[in-house]
C-alpha positions as CSV (number, residue, x, y, z in Angstrom):
1,M,-33.2,33.5,0.0
2,M,-32.2,31.8,3.7
3,Q,-29.1,33.6,5.8
4,F,-27.8,31.7,8.5
5,S,-24.6,32.6,10.8
6,G,-23.1,30.2,13.4
7,I,-20.1,29.6,15.1
8,T,-18.0,26.8,16.6
9,F,-14.7,26.3,18.2
10,R,-11.7,24.1,18.7
11,Q,-9.4,23.9,21.9
12,D,-6.3,23.0,21.9
13,E,-3.4,23.1,24.3
14,I,-5.3,23.6,27.3
15,D,-4.0,23.9,30.6
16,D,-6.5,23.7,33.7
17,D,-3.8,26.1,35.7
18,N,-3.3,28.3,32.7
19,E,-5.9,30.8,31.5
20,D,-3.6,31.2,27.8
21,Y,-4.6,28.2,26.3
22,S,-4.9,28.6,22.2
23,R,-8.3,28.2,20.9
24,T,-9.1,27.9,17.5
25,L,-12.9,29.9,16.4
26,Y,-15.1,29.0,13.1
27,M,-17.4,31.7,11.7
28,I,-19.5,30.3,9.5
29,E,-21.9,32.7,7.3
30,G,-23.7,33.0,4.3
31,T,-26.8,32.0,2.4
32,S,-28.5,28.4,1.4
33,D,-26.5,28.8,-1.9
34,S,-23.5,29.4,-0.3
35,C,-21.4,30.5,2.7
36,T,-18.1,31.1,4.4
37,V,-16.0,30.4,6.6
38,T,-13.8,32.3,8.8
39,E,-10.9,30.5,11.0
40,F,-9.8,32.4,14.6
41,E,-6.5,31.8,16.2
42,S,-6.7,33.0,19.8
43,L,-4.4,33.0,22.9
44,G,-6.3,33.1,26.1
45,N,-9.2,36.2,25.4
46,E,-6.9,37.3,22.7
47,V,-7.3,36.6,19.4
48,T,-4.0,36.3,17.3
49,G,-5.2,35.6,14.2
50,F,-7.8,35.2,11.3
51,K,-8.1,34.0,7.7
52,Q,-10.9,32.4,5.4
53,I,-10.7,28.9,4.4
54,P,-12.3,26.9,2.0
55,T,-15.9,24.9,2.8
56,E,-14.4,22.0,2.2
57,D,-11.5,22.1,4.2
58,F,-13.5,23.1,7.2
59,L,-15.7,19.8,6.7
60,A,-12.6,17.4,5.9
61,Q,-11.0,18.6,9.4
62,F,-14.2,17.0,11.6
63,S,-14.5,13.5,9.1
64,T,-11.2,13.4,9.7
65,R,-10.9,13.3,13.1
66,N,-14.8,11.3,12.8
67,A,-13.1,8.6,11.1
68,R,-10.4,8.3,13.0
69,S,-12.5,7.1,16.3
70,A,-15.0,5.5,14.0
71,D,-15.6,1.8,14.3
72,I,-15.4,-0.1,11.0
73,I,-18.5,-2.0,10.4
74,D,-18.9,-5.6,8.9
75,P,-21.1,-5.3,5.7
76,R,-22.2,-8.6,6.4
77,V,-23.9,-7.2,9.8
78,L,-27.4,-6.1,9.6
79,V,-28.4,-5.0,12.8
80,N,-25.8,-4.6,16.2
81,S,-28.2,-3.6,19.0
82,P,-27.6,-4.0,22.7
83,S,-29.5,-7.4,22.5
84,H,-28.4,-9.1,19.3
85,I,-26.5,-9.3,16.4
86,V,-28.1,-10.1,12.8
87,F,-26.0,-10.8,10.3
88,Q,-25.6,-13.0,6.9
89,Y,-23.2,-15.5,6.2
90,T,-22.6,-18.0,3.4
91,P,-20.2,-20.6,4.3
92,E,-17.0,-21.3,2.0
93,K,-17.1,-23.3,-1.0
94,N,-16.3,-27.1,-0.1
95,Q,-17.5,-26.2,3.6
96,P,-18.0,-30.2,4.8
97,F,-21.5,-30.4,6.4
98,F,-21.9,-33.1,9.2
99,Y,-24.5,-35.0,10.1
100,K,-25.2,-38.1,12.0
101,H,-28.8,-40.2,12.5
102,G,-28.7,-43.4,12.8
103,K,-26.9,-45.1,10.5
104,N,-26.9,-42.2,8.3
105,Q,-23.4,-40.5,9.1
106,C,-21.5,-37.9,6.7
107,A,-18.9,-35.3,6.2
108,M,-19.5,-34.1,3.0
109,S,-19.0,-31.0,1.2
110,I,-22.4,-29.2,0.5
111,N,-23.5,-25.9,-2.0
112,W,-24.8,-24.4,1.5
113,N,-27.6,-21.4,1.4
114,H,-27.4,-18.6,1.9
115,L,-27.7,-17.4,5.6
116,V,-28.7,-14.9,8.1
117,F,-28.4,-15.5,11.9
118,C,-29.9,-13.8,14.9
119,Y,-27.3,-14.0,17.6
120,D,-28.4,-13.5,21.4
121,K,-25.9,-12.0,23.3
122,S,-27.7,-12.4,26.8
123,T,-28.4,-16.3,26.4
124,T,-25.8,-16.7,23.6
125,S,-28.8,-18.4,21.3
126,L,-29.0,-18.7,17.9
127,C,-31.6,-18.4,15.1
128,V,-31.2,-18.7,11.7
129,A,-32.8,-18.5,8.3
130,V,-32.3,-18.5,4.4
131,T,-32.5,-15.9,1.8
132,Q,-32.5,-16.6,-1.6
133,H,-29.2,-14.0,-3.0
134,A,-26.3,-13.1,-0.8
135,K,-26.5,-9.6,-1.5
136,R,-27.3,-7.3,1.7
137,C,-30.7,-7.9,3.2
138,T,-33.6,-4.8,3.8
139,A,-36.3,-5.3,6.0
140,T,-38.5,-6.2,3.1
141,T,-36.5,-8.9,1.8
142,R,-38.0,-12.7,2.0
143,L,-36.6,-15.2,4.1
144,Y,-37.7,-19.2,4.0
145,F,-36.8,-21.4,6.6
146,A,-33.1,-23.4,6.5
147,P,-32.9,-26.8,5.2
148,L,-30.3,-27.7,7.8
149,P,-30.9,-30.2,11.2
150,N,-31.3,-29.1,14.3
151,V,-33.5,-26.2,13.6
152,W,-36.6,-25.4,15.2
153,Q,-40.0,-24.7,13.8
154,N,-39.6,-21.2,15.3
155,T,-35.7,-21.2,13.7
156,S,-34.3,-21.4,17.3
157,I,-31.3,-23.8,16.9
158,C,-30.8,-27.1,19.1
159,L,-26.8,-26.6,19.5
160,G,-26.6,-29.5,22.1
161,S,-23.5,-30.0,23.6
162,V,-22.3,-26.9,21.1
163,N,-21.2,-23.7,23.0
164,L,-21.6,-20.5,21.1
165,P,-18.3,-18.2,21.9
166,K,-19.5,-14.9,24.1
167,T,-18.1,-13.1,21.5
168,E,-19.6,-10.5,18.7
169,D,-17.1,-12.1,16.2
170,I,-20.0,-13.3,13.4
171,D,-17.5,-15.6,11.7
172,E,-16.8,-17.7,15.3
173,I,-20.2,-17.6,15.8
174,A,-21.4,-18.9,12.7
175,K,-19.2,-21.5,12.4
176,A,-19.4,-23.3,15.7
177,Y,-23.0,-24.0,14.8
178,I,-21.8,-25.2,11.1
179,N,-18.7,-27.2,12.2
180,S,-21.1,-29.3,14.1
181,T,-22.0,-32.3,14.0
182,K,-26.1,-32.2,13.3
183,T,-27.9,-34.8,14.7
184,H,-31.8,-35.1,14.0
185,L,-34.4,-32.8,12.3
186,N,-36.4,-30.7,15.4
187,H,-39.2,-30.4,12.3
188,T,-40.2,-31.8,9.2
189,G,-41.7,-28.5,7.5
190,M,-39.0,-26.9,6.2
191,F,-39.9,-27.8,2.4
192,R,-43.0,-26.3,0.9
193,D,-44.2,-29.5,-0.8
194,S,-43.9,-32.1,1.9
195,Q,-42.8,-33.2,5.1
196,V,-39.4,-35.4,5.3
197,S,-38.2,-37.7,8.0
198,N,-34.5,-38.0,8.7
199,T,-33.4,-40.8,6.8
200,E,-35.4,-38.5,3.8
201,F,-33.6,-35.7,4.7
202,F,-30.2,-37.6,4.2
203,D,-31.3,-38.8,0.8
204,L,-32.1,-35.5,-0.3
205,I,-29.2,-33.5,0.8
206,T,-26.8,-36.3,-0.4
207,T,-28.2,-36.2,-3.9
208,K,-27.7,-32.0,-3.9
209,A,-24.2,-32.4,-2.6
210,K,-23.1,-34.9,-5.7
211,K,-24.5,-32.9,-8.3
212,K,-23.1,-29.7,-5.9
213,E,-26.7,-27.7,-5.9
214,R,-27.9,-25.7,-3.1
215,F,-31.4,-26.3,-2.2
216,K,-33.7,-23.5,-4.0
217,V,-35.8,-21.4,-2.5
218,S,-38.6,-22.2,-4.6
219,E,-38.2,-25.7,-2.6
220,L,-38.3,-23.8,0.9
221,T,-41.1,-22.9,2.6
222,P,-41.6,-19.2,3.5
223,I,-41.0,-17.5,7.2
224,G,-41.8,-13.5,5.8
225,T,-39.8,-10.8,5.7
226,L,-36.4,-9.9,7.5
227,S,-38.6,-7.4,9.4
228,Q,-41.4,-9.9,10.5
229,W,-38.9,-12.7,11.5
230,L,-36.7,-10.3,13.6
231,N,-39.9,-8.9,15.6
232,K,-40.7,-12.8,16.3
233,V,-37.4,-14.1,17.6
234,T,-36.4,-11.0,19.2
235,N,-39.8,-10.4,20.6
236,K,-39.2,-6.7,19.7
237,D,-38.3,-4.3,17.0
238,E,-35.1,-4.1,15.6
239,I,-34.0,-1.4,14.0
240,L,-32.8,-1.7,10.5
């Protein structure tokens, strides 16, 4: 059996001008199968008492302390690096779709696809793709071109006069684009089987809205995996 021993300590009520501060030390001894934890109380350099404590009580003290200081992470966030936030977002049911191109203009409720956004913190630029399911993506989840206007072939969004908030609030970031009026297609190859014009796109999305259907991923042009997409849009690896 592997044997081990160790010691750690917690300092309390430390006064730099007074050597008589209290301190709690823990000595851990045992094997790979079991261990014991002894708690020592001291004042200055003198041990004032000791006792064995359950291992789970020892671990709970540190896990509770860490939990108090930890940030709660939104489960929709896939990556939050110094340079980018990558997150999933599905617009609320009946969220209007705003579109205006030539004589075609609408503000209609559509069944939105499940979206994945990549937000560049330094440039406040935004890229978007589609995933088949609302469940949390992994590095190997397949993504597709978003069937939305104002999106370039590299999945970057042409924001026009829309100013993205300089914040890490993913709802505000997504809604800035979702609630904007889209004006044109930046590329026409979002669908697998055919190129579409602005007028044809308007007809397609109007039909989907009437049927309360979203675009199927089998209709959309594949991009690759989430990991491959991130490497392209961030020009570097992101840790998933």
